[in-house]
N, C-alpha and C positions, 0 to 999 in steps of 0.2 A: 417430271420432277415431283409434283405433289400428287395427292390422291385425285384421280379423275372422276368427275361425277357423271360422266356419260360422253356420248359422241359429240355433244354440243360444244365441247372445249372448255367447260367450266372446271376449275381446279380448286382444291382446298389447301390451305396453309396457315401459318401463323406469322404475324407481323413481327419481324426481328428488329427493324429500324425504320425511322421516319426521317428522311434526309431533307425534306422541304415541305412546304404547305400543300404540295400536290404529288409527292413521290414517296412510295413505300418499298421497303425491302422485305420480301415474303419468302419464308423457308418452308419446305415441304413437310408433310406429316408422314415421314417414313421412319423406319426403325434404324436407319443408318446413323452411326455416331455423328457424322457430319452430313445432314441432309442437303440436297440441292437448294439453290436460292434463285430468286428472280426479282429484278427491280422493275416495278410497275409505276409508270406515270399516269395519273388519272386522265382519261381521254377528254379532249376539248377544254381542258382547264389550264390556266396559267396563274400560279400564285406569285406573290412578290418574292423577289430573290434576296437571300441572305448575303451579308457582306462576304466578299472574297478577300484575297491578300491585298492589303493596302486600299481596300475599298470601304464602302458604307452600305448599310441595309437600304433596300427599298422600303418605303413606308409600309408599315404593318407586316413586314416579312416575318419577324419573330412571333408575333401573335398568330399568324397564319400557320406556321410550323407547329406551334404549341397546341393549337386547336386539334390538328390532325394527330399529333403525337399522343395527346392525352386520351383521345378517342380510340386509337387503334393499337398502340404499342402492346405487344404480348397477347393480342387477341386473335382468336380463330376467325378467318375470313374466307369467303368464296370469291374467286376472281376468274377473269378470262382476258386474253390478249385480243384487243380489237384490231390493232394495226401496228406496224413497226416503222421506224425511220432508220434504215440501214446506214445512211450517211453520218448519223451521230450515234449510232449503236444503241438506240433506246426503243423500249416497247411501251405502248400505250394501251390501257385496258380499263375495264370496269370492275370495281371491287364492292362486294357486299359485306357489311358487318351485320350478321343476323339476316334480317329481312330489309335492312336499310341500305340504300345506295350511298356509298361514302361520298361520291362526287356531289350528290344532291345536298348532303349535310354541309359540305364545305361551302358550296355556292349559296345555300340558304342563309348561312351565317355571315355571308359577305366577305369571306377570306380568300376568294379567288375570282378571277374574271373568266368569262366563257370565250373561247376562241371560235370564231365562225368557220375558220378553215380547218378541215380534217385532213385525212390522208389524200395524197394526190391521186386523182382519178378514181377515188372510192366513193361509195354511196354515203349519204348523210345518215347518221344514226338517228333512230326515232327518239332517243333520249335527249338529243340536242335541243329540241323545242322546249322540253321541260326544264332543261338547264337554263335556257334563256329566260323563261318565265320566272324561275326562282331568282335569277340575277336581277331582273327588273323589280321584283318585289323587295329584294334586299336594298337596292338603290333607293327605292321609294321610302323605305323605313330608315335609311341611314345606318345600316348595320355594317360592322367590320370595317373593311377598307373604304366603304362608301359613307363613312361617318360625315355628318354635316356640321360637326362642332368645329369652330375656328381653331386652327393650330393643332388639330388632332393628328394629322399626318406627320407633322414635324415632331411632335412629342413621341410618336411611336418608333422613331428611328433611334436605335440604341446608341448611347455614347460609349463606344467600345474602347477599352484600354489597348495599348499597343500589342499585348500578347494575344489578343483575340483576332488580330488582322495580320498575323505573321511576323510581327516585330518583337520577338521575345528577348532580344539581346539586352534590353535595358531593364528586364524584370529582375528584381532583387529576391531571389529564391531564399537565400539565407535569412534576410530580414523578415520575409513573409512567414517563414517557418517559426522564427523566434516569437513573432507577434501573435501567431495563431496556434502555438503548440498546445495540444490538449483540447482545443476547441472543436465543437461539432459544427461543420459548415454544410449548408445545403448546396447541392450541385446536380448537374445533368451530365451524364457521360456522353461525350460526342464521338469518341474513337476508342477502340481497343487495340493497342499495339501488339500485345501478347497476353497470355493468361494472367499475368501479374502486373501489367502496366496499362493504365488507362489515361485518357486525356479528357478533361472535364471543363465545363463552364461553371465557375463558382457564382452562386446567386446571392445577392442581386447585382454584384459588381461586373459580372461577365468576364472576370479574369480567366484566361484560358491557360491551364496548367497541366503538366504531366505528373501523375501520381504513381510512384512505385509502391506496390502493396507491401506493408511492413511484415517482416517475419517469414516471408516465403519467396520462392523464385520458381516460376513456371518455365518449361522448356522454351528455348528461343525459337522465334519465327524465321530466323536466318536473315539474309539480306538480298533484295532483288535489285538488279540494275534499273535505273530510271527508264521510264517509257520515253523513247525518242521523241514522241509527239510533244512531251513536256518542254523540250528544249525550244521547239518552234513556237510554243504557246505560252511564253513567259508572261504575257499580259493577261492570262486567265480566260481567253476566249472560249476554249473548249469547256471549261468548267461552267462558264456562264450559260451554256446551252442546256444545262440540266433542266431548267424550267422554261426554256425559251421555245422558239418556233421549231417544229420538226422539219421545216423545209430548208434549213441552213445548208449551204454547200459544204462539201467535204474539204478538209484543210489541204493546202498546197503541198506537193512533195518536198521532202527535206533537202536542204542544200548540202554540199560536200562538207562544209565547215560544221554544220549541225551534226552530221553523222559522225565526224571525227570526235566532236565534243562528247557525244553520247557513248562512243566506244571506249573513251579514255577512262570511264568510270569502272571501278572494280567489278569483277565477275560475280555472278550470283552465288550466294551461299544458301543451300537448301535448309528448310526448317529442321530442328531437332525432332527426334522421335517423340510423338505425343504433343508436339508444339501446336499443330492445327487443332487438335481436340481440346487442348487447354484454352486456346483463344476462343473457340466456339462456345465452350462451357461458360466463359466469362461474358461473352456477347449476349448469350441467351438470358442472362440474369441481370446485367447492368446496362447494356448498350441502350442509349436514349431513355434510360430510366432515371427517376428521381432517386438520388442516393444521399447518404451523409458521409462526409469525409472528416476523419479525425486526424489532424496533422500531428505526426510523432517526431519529426526532425528532418535533417538532411544528411546526405553522405558526404564524402570528401570532394565530390564533384558538384556539390550544391544541388543534387537531385532531391526532390521533395519525397520523403517517405511518409506514408499515411495508412490508416485503416479505412476500409471501404465497407459500409453497411448498406445493404439493399433490402427493400421490403419483401416479405414473403407471407402473405396473409396479414395477420395481426401482429406478427413478430418481425424483428429485424435480424438478418443473418450476416455473419462476418464472412466476406468473400475469401479471405485468406484461409480460414478454417475449412470452408467448403471445398476449396481447391485441394487442400492437403488430404482431407477425408476421402476424396474421390481419386486419389493417386495421380493428380495432375499438377502437383507442385511439391517442392521439397522445402523442408524447414531450413531457415537461414539464421544462424545465431546472431550475427552482428546487428542485423536490423530488428530481430526479435527482442534484443536487449532494450529497445526503445519502448516496448509494450509493457502493460501491467503484468505482474508475475503470473496471475491466474490465466491470462490469455496465452502467455508464453508456454505455460505448462500444458494447456489444452492443445496447442499446435504441436508440441513435441510428442505428446501421447497419440495424437491423431496420425502423425507420420509413422510412429512405431506400429500402430494398428494397420495402416495401409501397407507397410512392408510385410507384416505378418500375413496379411491376406493376399499379398502379391498383386495389388491392384494396379492396372495400367502401367505407368512408368516403372513400377517396382516388379513387374513380371520377370521371374527368374532370379530375383534377389536372394542372396545367400548370406545369413548372418555371419559376421566376422568372428574369428576365434579370439577369446579373451583370456587373460591370466587370472580370472576370478571364478570361484565356484560357490554355489549357494550352500548354506548350512541350514538343514531342515530340523524343525522340532527340537531346538535346544533353547530352553528357557530355564532360568534359575534365579534365585534371590540370594542376597548375601550382603556383607558389610564391606564398605570401601576401606582398605587398609593402607593404600598408597596411591598417590597421584604422581605418575611418572612425568607427564607433560600436560599441555592444555587439551590433548585429545586422546590420552591413554591413561587408564587407571588399572589398579589391581584389586580384585574383589575376592573376598573369602567366601567360598560357596557354603551356604548353610547345610547343604546335603552331604558334603564331604567331611569325613572325620578329621579332627585336628591332627596336623602333622603329616597327613598323606600328601603325595605329590600333586594331587588334583585339588587340594584345599584352597589354593590361591590361583585365580585365573586372570590372565592378562587380557584386557578388553580394549581394543581400539574403537573409538567412536565412529560409526558408519558415516561415510559421505561428507566428512568435514576434515579440514586440515588447520590445525592451530599453528601459530608461528613457532619456528624451531628455536629451542634453547641453546643448541650448539654443544660443543664438548669443552667443559671448563679446563681440561688437561692440556688443551692446545694453546700455544702462545697467542695465536690470533683470535682467541675466543671472544665472540661478540654475539649475544643473543639477538634474534630478530626483534623488530618493533612489536611491543605488546606480548612478547613471549612469556616474560615473568608475570605480567598481569594476568594473562590467560591461565597459567598454572595456579597462581595464587587464588584466583577467583574459584577455580574448580576445587582447590584444597579446602577453602573456607566453606564451600557449599556441600562437599561430599564426605570429607574425611570422617570416618567413624559412623557414617550414616547408613541406614538400610536402603538398598536399591533393588530393583528388579531388572533383569537383563534379558534381552532377546537377541541371541546370536543370529546373524543374517548371512554373512558370506566370509570366505577366506580369500586371500590374494597373495600371490607370489611376487615379492618385490626384490629389487636389487639391493644388496648391502652396500654397494658402492654409491648408489644414487639416492638412498633413503627411500621414502614412500612415494616416489613418482612413478612407480610401476614400469620402469624401463627394463626390458628383458635383459638378463645377464647372459654372457657367453657360456658360462659354466654353471652347473647346478650348485657348486660349492659357493658361488658368489651370490646366492639368493637365499631367502628364507620366506616362510609362510606366516602371515599375520592373520589373526581372526578379528573380524569386525562385528559390532553389534550396536543396538540401541539401548541406552541406559535410562531408566526412569526413576525419579524420586517418588516419594509418597505423595498423597494428595496435598494441595496447598495448605489446608488447615493443619495437617500433621507435620508438614515440612517447615512450618513457621512463617509462611507467607511467601509471596512472589511478586515480581514486577509485572503485573498483568498488562501494562500499557504496551509491552513488547512481547509478552509470552501469554497468548491466549491458550485455553485448554486444548489439548490435542484430542480430537475425536470426542467420544463419549466417556473416555476413561479419566477418572479423577487423579491424574498424575502428571508429572512434568518431564518432558523430554530434555535431557541434559544437553544434547547436541543443539537443539533448538534454542535453548537458553544461551549457550555460548555464541551462536550465530547472531542472535538478536542484540546482544551486547557489543557486537563487533570484535569479539575475542577469537574468532576463527573465520575461515573462508569455506565456501562450499566446494566440494571436490568436483572437478570437471570430468564426469564419466563419459566414456565413449558409448556409442550405441551398443546395446545388448551386453553391456558390462554390468555386473551385479552392483546393486546400490541399496541404500536404506529403504525399508518398506515405507518410511515416512518422508520420502525425498521431496514430495510436493510441499509438505509443511516446512521442511528445512529451507527450500528455495524461497518461500514466502518470508520466513524470518530473516534470511540473508538480504532479501530485497528491502525489507523495512530498515535494517541497519544501514544499508547503503544510502537510502533516502534520508535517514536521520543523521548521516555522517558520524556514526558511532565507532569508537575504537579504531580498528585498522583502516576504516574508510574515512577517517578524519585526517585533515591535513596538519593537525596540530601534533607536535612532538609529545609523546607520552611522558608524564612526570617521572622523574628519576626515582627509582626505588632504592633507598639507602637501608641496607640490612646489616645489622651488627649481631654477630653470633655470640650471645651472652653465655653459652654453655662452655666456651673455651677461653674465658678471661680470668685474670688473676683477681685476688681479693680487692685490691685497690680500685681497679676499674669497675668491679661490681658495685662498690660503694658509690662511685661517681654516677652510675646509672640508676641507683636506687630512687632518687627523687622523681625521675621521669617515669618509673614504673608504678609508683604509688598513685592512689586516687587523687584527682585534681582537687584543690582547695575551693571552698565556696567563693563565688564571684570571679573565679579565674577566667571563665568564658566571657564575662562582661568586660574584664580588663583587656583581654585579647581583642574583643570586638571594637572597643574604643580606640586602641592603638592601630588596628587595621584601617579604621576609617580616617584616622588623622595623619598617619605617616607612611602607609604602604605605597611603595613605588613613587614616593615624593622625594624632592631634593632636600637633604637635611645637613646639618653641621654637627660635629661631635667635638667634645673637649675631653681628652683622656687625662684622668687625675691619678690613677693607680692601676695596679694589676694584682690579681689574687694569686694564690698558690697553684691554681690549675691553669694559669695562663689566660684568664678572662680579663679583658680590659674593663675598668670601672671609670665612669665619667658622666658627663652631661650630654643630652641630645637635644638639639634645637631645631624647630621647624617654624619658619617665618617669625623669628625672634621670640618664639614661645618655648620655654623649658618644659619638655614633656614629663619630667619628673613631677613638676608642680601640678600639671594637669591631672595626673594619676592620683596624687595625694589629695587634691581638692575634691576629687570625685569619691574619695573613700575607697579607692581600689588599690592602695599601696600603703606600706608602712616604711618609715625611715629606718635605715640600718646604721648602726654606729660605725661600721667599717669605713674608713676614709672620709667620714663626714666632715672632719675638721679641715680636709684639704679642698673642699668645694667652696668657691667664693660665694655662691648663692645659698649657703647652708641656712642662713636666717630666713630666707624666703621659703625654703622647703619646710622648715620647722613651723612657720606661720601657716602654711597650707595644710599641714597635718593637723595642727591645733584646731583650725576652722572645721575640718571634717569631723573631728572628735566631738566638738561642741554641737554640731548638727546631727550627730549620730548617723552618719552616712555609711551604708554598705557594711564594711567589716567592723565599723565602730558602732553598729546599731545597738549593741548591748554594753557599750562602754560605760563604765562607772569610774569616776576619778579615783585613782589610786589602785584600781584592780588590773590584773593582767587579762588581756583580751584573749578569748578562745575562739578559734576559727573552726571548731569542730562541727558535729552533726546538728547541734542545736541551732546554729546559725543557718545551716543548709536547709533546715525544715521550713524556714520562713521565706525562702526565695522561690517557692513553687509557683509555677504559672497557672493562673486561673482564667478559663475562657467561659464566656456566656454562649451557650449553644442551644440549638433547636434540633431535635432528632428528626430524621427524615425516613429512615428505614431500619428495621430490626432483623438481625440474622440470628442464627442459633449460637449456642456456646457463650452467651453474654456479650456478643459483639453487636454493634449498631453503627449506623452512619449519622453524622450530624453536620449542620452548617453553623459557622461562627456568626453570632449576632453582631450586626454592625459592620460586617465585612463589605467594603465598598464594591468589591468585585461582583457581589450578588446583584445589586441594583444595576450595575453597569451591564452585565450580561443579559439581565432581564430586559433592559431597554433596547439592547441590540436585537434581541430575538423579537421584540414587539414591533420593530420597524421593518422586519422582513416581510416580503409579499410572496408567499409560497403557494402556488396554485397548481399548475400542471405538473404531473409526474415527469421525471427526466426521461429522455429518449432511451429506450433499451439499447444497450451497447455503448452508449456515450458515457455512462457512469457505472462503474463496477466496484462497489464497496469491498474492501478487503479486511481481513481480520486485523484488529488493532487500530483501524482508521477511525478518526473522530468525524462524525456526521451529525446531521439534524434528523431526529426521529419524532414522529407524532404519537404522543402517549394515548393509549386506547381509551382511558377513562374520561379524559376531558378534552381530547383532541388538541392539546397544546403541543407546541414544538419545543423540543429540548435538545441539549447536546447529549450525544450518546456515543459509545464506543462499540464497534462491531466485535461481538464475541464469537459468533459462528454464522455461517451462511452457506449457500449452495457452492458446490465445487465448480470452479470455472466462472465464465461470464454469465451475466443475468440473461435469462431467456424469456421471462414472463413477468408481468407486473405483480403476479401473485407469488413469486419466489419469496421464501421466508428467510428472515434474518433475525438472529438472536442478538439483542442489543442491551448494553448496560448504561443507564443514565448516570453520567459521571458527576452530576451536580446534586443527585438525590440518593444514589446507591441502590435503586431498584432495577429490576431486569425483566424483560418480556420479549416475546417473539412478535415481530411486525412484518407485514408484506413490503415488497420493494416499493410499492406505490406510496408508502408512508415514510419514505426515506429521501433526504435531499443532501447534496454535497454541502459541506460547511466551509464558509469563507475562512481563510487563515487568521483573520483578525478575531474571529470567534473561537476557532478550534485551538488556537495557541495558548489561551489562558488556562492555568492549572484548574483541575477539578475542584469544585466547591464542597463536595461531600467528603468528609474526613472519617476514616474508619477508626472506631474506638473500641476498647474492651474494658470491662469492669475490673478494677484492680483488687487484688488480695483474695479473690474468690474464684472458685471453679464452677462454672455453670455447665450442666450437661448439654451435649450436642442434640440436634433435632432427632437423631436416630437412637439416642440413649433414653433410658427411663426418665420420665418427667422432663425430658428436653422440650417437648412440645408445650407442656404447661408453663415451663420457664419462659419460653419465647412469647407465649400469649400474655403472660403477666407483664413482661417487660414492654411489650407493645401497648398494653393498656395504660401503663404508666407514662410512656413517652409519646405515643402517637394519638391518644384519644383527644388531645387538645394541642394547640400550638404553644404549650407552656415552655418557658425558658428555664434552663438548668445551668448550674455552675459546675463546670468540669475542671477539677483539680488534677493537673497532670502529675502523676506519680513516676511515670517512666515513659520512655519512647522506645518502641521496638523498631529499630532502623534497618532490620533485615529485609523489609518490604513485606507487604501484606496482600494476600489474595484469599478471600473467603467465598467458597462455593461459586468460583468463577467470577467473582466480583471484586472490584476495588484495587487500588494500587497504593504504593508508597508506605510511609511510616505509619505504624499503628500507635495511637495514643492510649496508654494504660491509665485510666482515670478513676477518681472517686467522683461520682455524680451526685450532686446535692440539690435538693429542692429548696429554693430560697424562701418559700413561704413557710414550710414546716421545719427548715434547717435540718432535715434528716436526709441520709444518703440512700440512694437506690441500692447500693451495694449491701447495706445493712438490711434493707427491706427484703431483698432476695434471700438472705440468710434466714431471716425471721419467718419467711413463708416456707422454708424448707425446700427451696428451689435452687440452692447452691450450697457448696461446701467451702469452708475456709481453707485457704492454702496453708500448708504446714510451715511452721517456723523452723528455720535451720540455724545451726550454730554459727554459720558464717554470715548470717543476715546482719544488716546494720541495725543500730538501736532504733532508728526511726521506723524501719519496717517492723521490727518486733513490737514496738509500741502500737502501731496501727493494727496489727493482727490481734493484739491483746484487747484493744478497744472493741473489736468486732466479735470477739469470742462469745460475749454474753448473748448476742442475737442468735448465734448458732445453738448455744446451749438451750435457749428458750424453745427453739424448734424441735430439739431432741426430746425435751421433756414432754412437749405436747404431741409428739409422734406425728408430725405433719410432713408431707412431701417425701423427700428422700429418706426421712427417718421413721417412716410408718412402721417399719419392722425392727426398729431399734437402731443402735449405734453401729451402722455398717461402715467400716473404714475403707479407704481407697485401696485398690489393688496395685496402684502405680508405685514404683520405687522412685523415691526422690534422690537424685544423684547430686553429688557435689560438683561445683564447677570444675572445668579442666584444671588439672594440677593441684586440686585441693581434696585428695582422697582421705577419707577417715582413717585414722591410725588405730589398729587393733592393739589392745592391751591385755597382758596376761593377768 
């Protein structure tokens, strides 16, 4: 079996399993894929017996087995067979671990007793005297099973749950999986059923459970008919002889009834091809080893599905991935869906590689024929001229001449499927859920915008079945569609992005449109068959789709999408156009406050109405009451409404409403703030300018282009989050394999400058699961706005109570001025000057909000959400940073346009003197004189300048 050391009978091998405190399973050191094995019981020793079915441990049985297991498992040993006991089919021998006799180690530690009786009729071994001496010494010192402490023997007997002694019927696998889902549990593998199924003791509870390895399935080991001896030995006598006396008599012959019972069992089913190899592969890595089990869930039969991680040197390896890599298991989609997306991608890629290399079970594998073909070296840029659906656009190619057939190219987004809009000409027309939202999102994002396109593959689809790729019976029933990846410009050029769900793709400063749709839940990932062409960025798309599913966004939400009411104003008559005019004009001052007040007081509440009249358009006019409160009176008293003379004489409470309006006028509330007795009130821009929101802020990070991050002073969330972080006790790094941060996930990261722990978002990291504590992750500190690269050892998972709070760092931009970017002339100087003003001390500034950019912001891979366009004022000097930047020649004033509001024009005029001063002194941008911008200032959509003759 194993390597022979000579004629003396000594053999070499490796310990594969330790079944008890005195028994080893040793496999040979041969080159065979499945080497021979031999079970050796240590000569002259008897260790305490572990519990069998419906039994209990002998005292110190578990400690005895653990001592031998930890010393020998996986180690190279030298051994020989001293004698055999044919009646029980066992071999007894001497085993050396290096130059140490294993039996001596066990007896010296007090974990086994020495049997005086050896083989019948045989000579006594010379080692017996040494074993007895070591036993006497262990007894004298009270070691191991010879402990002299009162109650030690009783305490050593494990309190085993029913599952550990063969009574698994009462074990609640479903409840266990729910309670422990995602947790990393310590365990010892006791049995390997097949390559992807193990039975383990969970520590310290000793719950005995069967784990099906998630994401894979190894070849079956078949089914063997039960050993007839088992029928006769239902009381476990045969098993109990494993550590017992070798002189036990052979069992009695089976009775006729026992033989009939044994023959009634189903016939043997042989193992699948490569089943034995897969089982041996798993046994040599995890059997009787300490492992970590991560519970992923259960199947429909309440079988526990989990990930198994075993130690390999200083790293932890994923058993499922190693099986697939070596061609000994196949990828299984249904259980892989329980895993993190990165692990799932790794498994799928490993299977494809094993198939390509035709490893083991994939020997002779031939890739299937698909209906897709790759498109090579087709990249172009252009402007989006039409959005056909949520996954199809038409792009005008910049390189094609205007009017040529190839000027406009139809591009289907690779590897995604948006909801179908359907055919509006059909009577049963009904768009799919979120179909309109998907198209509208793409339209507002792309129409008229410059994009770059990478064509990736073409696919023949059936015109009868849409884009499901079902082959048609006739070529006339099919058509070929071209698919590609579409990218927008960098976030700073594209006006910002929602980086909480769309991290940067690779090292390229651009946004993958398909990734954007998937992350918002406006599309699903295409389910490609193996060897079918797909997006070159498929892994990134899978990750975005997974985030949307976890966040229950869009299509993955159980909520019904809000109804989209669309009125086509291009096809209405003059009367209807006039009816819609008030809704299309700019909201009046304080309208948002009036709406907010009414939403808080009456939205979704029981109310009463009294209809007094109806106007010419069919709108009822009357009073609305909530809890005996007239809501008209509430609005009037708050200065958020005016009395109308229409039908006022028909309202019984007209005098109450008049008194409420008079009270608001006297206090000059809201719309009456400039009220003068006898004058007509104007609700124009003058009033609007006085309702600007002003925040007290402290800057935390400065970016290029006049952008910076700030925290609001007095925000209670700041102290709350700081207190939560201060109470955390973060010491040891997470176990490799148990925590795999993904892009967009909120974690805790240790800042390199002061070693403080802060909330951070993963911006980038290694592809796949973490393999070392030194793996690098790029993180963005969401409460401060800065970014750095940290090792895995400085990252911890964040509790939902901490990660769910919104980011404290608010992205802001200086209003009315254009600050050069970091790559532009004087961009670096501008950023340094702004940093000196804002970050040299913890000075508080007043930020007057001029505008909110609600398109979402992402600057240089950082930040999310609305950008506040602000005038930043130093309260000590009462001067603005905006003006200071102009005066230093580090910014240019934005141009005034004829469609600007009076308020904006006034602000630009006030700042003009600071820019003129910089021009005269020839500082900064003006060092070479008055250099105007090359940028063309476009009018808003629908407001094109009119040429005059």
